[in-house]
C-alpha positions as CSV (number, residue, x, y, z in Angstrom):
1,X,0.7,20.9,30.2
2,X,-2.4,18.9,29.2
3,X,-5.4,20.5,27.4
4,X,-8.8,18.8,27.5
5,X,-11.4,19.3,24.7
6,X,-14.9,18.0,25.0
7,X,-16.5,16.3,22.0
8,X,-18.6,19.5,21.4
9,X,-15.6,21.8,21.7
10,X,-13.5,19.6,19.4
11,X,-16.3,19.6,16.8
12,X,-16.4,23.4,16.4
13,X,-12.6,24.0,16.8
14,X,-11.9,21.4,14.1
15,X,-14.5,23.1,11.9
16,X,-13.1,26.6,12.5
17,X,-9.6,25.5,11.5
18,X,-10.9,23.7,8.4
19,X,-8.6,20.9,9.4
20,X,-10.1,18.3,7.1
21,X,-10.6,14.6,7.9
22,X,-9.4,13.8,11.4
23,X,-6.5,11.3,11.5
24,X,-7.2,7.7,12.4
25,X,-8.1,6.7,15.1
26,X,-9.4,10.0,16.3
27,X,-13.0,11.0,15.6
28,X,-14.7,14.4,15.5
29,X,-18.4,13.9,16.1
30,X,-20.9,16.4,14.6
31,X,-23.3,18.2,16.9
32,X,-26.7,19.8,16.0
33,X,-29.2,18.4,13.6
34,X,-29.7,21.7,11.7
35,X,-27.7,24.7,10.7
36,X,-29.5,26.8,13.3
37,X,-28.8,24.3,16.1
38,X,-25.1,24.2,15.1
39,X,-25.0,28.0,15.1
40,X,-26.4,28.2,18.7
41,X,-23.9,25.5,19.8
42,X,-21.0,27.2,18.0
43,X,-21.7,30.5,19.9
44,X,-21.9,28.6,23.2
45,X,-18.6,26.8,22.6
46,X,-16.8,30.0,21.4
47,X,-18.0,31.8,24.6
48,X,-16.6,29.0,26.8
49,X,-13.3,29.1,24.8
50,X,-13.0,32.8,25.4
51,X,-13.5,32.3,29.1
52,X,-10.7,29.7,29.0
53,X,-8.4,32.1,27.0
54,X,-8.4,29.7,24.1
55,X,-10.2,32.2,21.8
56,X,-9.6,35.9,21.5
57,X,-12.2,38.6,21.0
58,X,-11.9,38.4,17.2
59,X,-12.6,34.7,17.2
60,X,-9.0,33.6,16.6
61,X,-7.9,30.3,18.3
62,X,-5.1,30.7,20.7
63,X,-1.8,30.1,18.8
64,X,-0.6,27.1,20.9
65,X,-3.9,25.3,20.6
66,X,-4.1,26.1,16.9
67,X,-0.6,24.7,16.4
68,X,-1.5,21.5,18.2
69,X,-4.6,20.9,16.2
70,X,-2.7,21.7,12.9
71,X,0.0,19.2,14.0
72,X,-2.6,16.5,14.5
73,X,-4.0,17.2,11.1
74,X,-0.7,17.4,9.2
75,X,1.9,15.5,11.0
76,X,5.0,14.1,9.2
77,X,4.9,10.9,11.2
78,X,2.6,9.3,13.8
79,X,1.9,6.2,15.8
80,X,-1.8,5.2,16.4
81,X,-3.2,3.0,19.1
82,X,-6.6,1.5,19.9
83,X,-7.4,-0.6,22.9
84,X,-10.2,-1.3,25.3
85,X,-9.4,-1.5,29.0
86,X,-10.9,-4.4,31.0
87,X,-13.0,-2.0,33.1
88,X,-13.5,1.1,30.9
89,X,-14.4,2.6,27.5
90,X,-12.3,2.2,24.4
91,X,-9.2,4.4,24.2
92,X,-7.9,5.9,20.9
93,X,-4.4,7.5,21.0
94,X,-2.2,9.2,18.4
95,X,1.3,10.4,18.9
96,X,2.3,12.8,16.1
97,X,5.4,14.7,15.1
98,X,6.6,17.2,12.6
99,X,10.3,18.1,12.9
100,X,11.1,18.6,16.6
101,X,7.5,19.3,17.6
102,X,5.4,16.4,18.9
103,X,2.1,15.8,20.6
104,X,0.1,13.0,22.2
105,X,-3.6,12.9,21.7
106,X,-5.7,10.5,23.8
107,X,-9.5,10.2,23.1
108,X,-12.3,8.5,25.0
109,X,-16.0,9.1,24.8
110,X,-15.5,11.9,27.4
111,X,-13.3,13.9,25.1
112,X,-9.8,14.5,23.8
113,X,-6.6,15.2,25.9
114,X,-3.6,16.9,24.3
115,X,-0.1,17.2,25.7
116,X,3.3,17.8,24.2
117,X,5.8,15.0,24.2
118,X,9.4,14.5,23.1
119,X,9.7,14.0,19.3
120,X,12.1,11.2,19.8
121,X,9.8,9.3,22.1
122,X,6.7,8.8,20.0
123,X,6.8,5.0,20.7
124,X,7.2,5.4,24.4
125,X,4.4,7.9,24.7
126,X,1.9,5.5,23.2
127,X,3.2,2.4,24.9
128,X,3.1,4.1,28.3
129,X,-0.7,4.5,27.9
130,X,-1.4,0.8,27.7
131,X,-2.8,-0.9,30.8
132,X,-0.1,-2.7,32.8
133,X,0.3,-6.4,32.3
134,X,3.1,-9.0,33.0
135,X,5.2,-10.2,30.2
136,X,3.8,-13.4,28.7
137,X,5.4,-16.7,29.8
138,X,4.6,-18.8,26.6
139,X,7.5,-19.1,24.2
140,X,7.7,-17.1,21.0
141,X,6.6,-18.8,17.8
142,X,6.5,-18.0,14.1
143,X,4.2,-19.9,11.9
144,X,2.9,-19.7,8.3
145,X,-0.5,-18.0,8.2
146,X,-1.9,-21.0,6.3
147,X,-0.9,-23.3,9.3
148,X,-3.0,-21.3,11.7
149,X,-4.8,-21.9,14.0
150,X,-3.2,-25.2,14.7
151,X,0.4,-24.9,13.6
152,X,2.7,-27.4,11.9
153,X,5.2,-28.5,14.5
154,X,4.4,-30.2,17.8
155,X,5.9,-27.2,19.7
156,X,3.8,-24.7,17.7
157,X,0.7,-26.8,18.2
158,X,1.3,-27.0,22.0
159,X,1.7,-23.2,22.3
160,X,-1.3,-22.4,20.2
161,X,-3.4,-24.9,22.1
162,X,-2.4,-23.2,25.3
163,X,-3.6,-19.8,23.9
164,X,-6.9,-21.4,22.9
165,X,-7.7,-22.5,26.5
166,X,-6.8,-19.1,28.1
167,X,-9.1,-16.1,28.6
168,X,-8.4,-13.1,26.5
169,X,-8.6,-10.2,29.0
170,X,-7.9,-7.3,26.6
171,X,-6.4,-6.5,23.3
172,X,-5.3,-3.6,21.1
173,X,-3.4,-2.7,18.0
174,X,-0.7,-0.1,17.0
175,X,0.6,1.1,13.7
176,X,3.0,3.7,12.3
177,X,2.2,6.3,9.6
178,X,4.3,8.8,7.6
179,X,3.7,11.5,5.1
180,X,5.4,10.7,1.7
181,X,7.6,13.4,0.2
182,X,5.5,13.5,-3.0
183,X,2.2,13.4,-1.2
184,X,0.0,10.7,0.4
185,X,0.8,8.6,3.4
186,X,2.4,5.3,4.1
187,X,1.3,2.9,6.9
188,X,3.1,0.1,8.5
189,X,1.6,-3.4,9.1
190,X,-0.4,-3.5,12.3
191,X,1.3,-4.6,15.5
192,X,-1.3,-6.3,17.7
193,X,-1.1,-7.2,21.4
194,X,-3.3,-9.2,23.7
195,X,-3.4,-10.2,27.4
196,X,-4.2,-13.7,28.5
197,X,-4.0,-15.6,31.8
198,X,-0.2,-16.0,31.2
199,X,0.5,-12.4,30.4
200,X,0.9,-10.0,27.4
201,X,1.9,-11.0,23.9
202,X,2.4,-9.2,20.6
203,X,1.7,-10.5,17.2
204,X,2.6,-9.3,13.7
205,X,2.8,-10.5,10.1
206,X,5.7,-10.5,7.7
207,X,6.1,-11.7,4.1
208,X,9.0,-14.1,3.8
209,X,11.3,-14.4,0.8
210,X,9.2,-17.4,-0.2
211,X,6.2,-15.1,-0.6
212,X,4.3,-16.7,2.2
213,X,3.0,-14.7,5.1
214,X,4.5,-15.5,8.5
215,X,2.9,-14.7,11.8
216,X,4.9,-14.1,14.9
217,X,3.5,-14.4,18.4
218,X,5.9,-13.4,21.2
219,X,5.9,-12.4,24.8
220,X,5.5,-8.6,25.2
221,X,6.5,-5.9,27.7
222,X,7.0,-2.2,27.2
223,X,10.6,-2.5,26.0
224,X,9.6,-5.1,23.4
225,X,6.7,-3.0,22.1
226,X,8.8,0.1,22.0
227,X,11.5,-1.7,20.1
228,X,9.1,-3.1,17.5
229,X,7.4,0.3,17.0
230,X,10.7,2.0,16.7
231,X,11.7,-0.5,14.0
232,X,8.5,0.1,12.2
233,X,8.9,3.9,12.5
234,X,12.4,3.7,11.1
235,X,11.2,1.6,8.2
236,X,8.2,3.8,7.3
237,X,9.9,7.2,7.7
238,X,13.4,6.2,6.5
239,X,15.5,8.3,8.9
240,X,13.2,10.0,11.4
241,X,12.9,7.7,14.4
């Protein structure tokens, strides 16, 4: 089951639940320039929610919807995604889980879509949202960050020069988050992806034993992205993939 919330509806639902700051990359836009304007809009939204059986006669949010929004606000672990399709508005997505409960939230300027997902498939739920693209055909390379954008070896320079001459059709980034046992949150390094004339690639940074930052650029497809995200999820959460 998928539930859609317009930006106006999300604004007043989030406020009514006192859910705090929305989790990145989701946004809750405020409506109404004055207290009186917000009061009028609030009554309008609550009337529509009652018509949709999302609010009872006493102003209480339907339990399922309240649970979903609370899960968004206070998840144990999550994967966020931001990308812009070639022919559409930017898309923000967040897959969240707490215990065995999990949810995928997808947001565009039109509003927010919510649907339950398998708690063991957070990576898949986010990767499956990405626009389709063929796996890249350039070879994988790993270079020291200080050697970019040209590379040090002849092979690296050749691959990087190929990228420099190709069009970048679309790009996005993903990252993993987890709530720390003693409070606060931890976040993984960003996993970026981009599509060129020769297909899709992922790129990420790692700090080597020598203390230098190393950048990997590799061909990407759904299995590769899922595997990398699952690795990050296991690292950040410890034992809750």
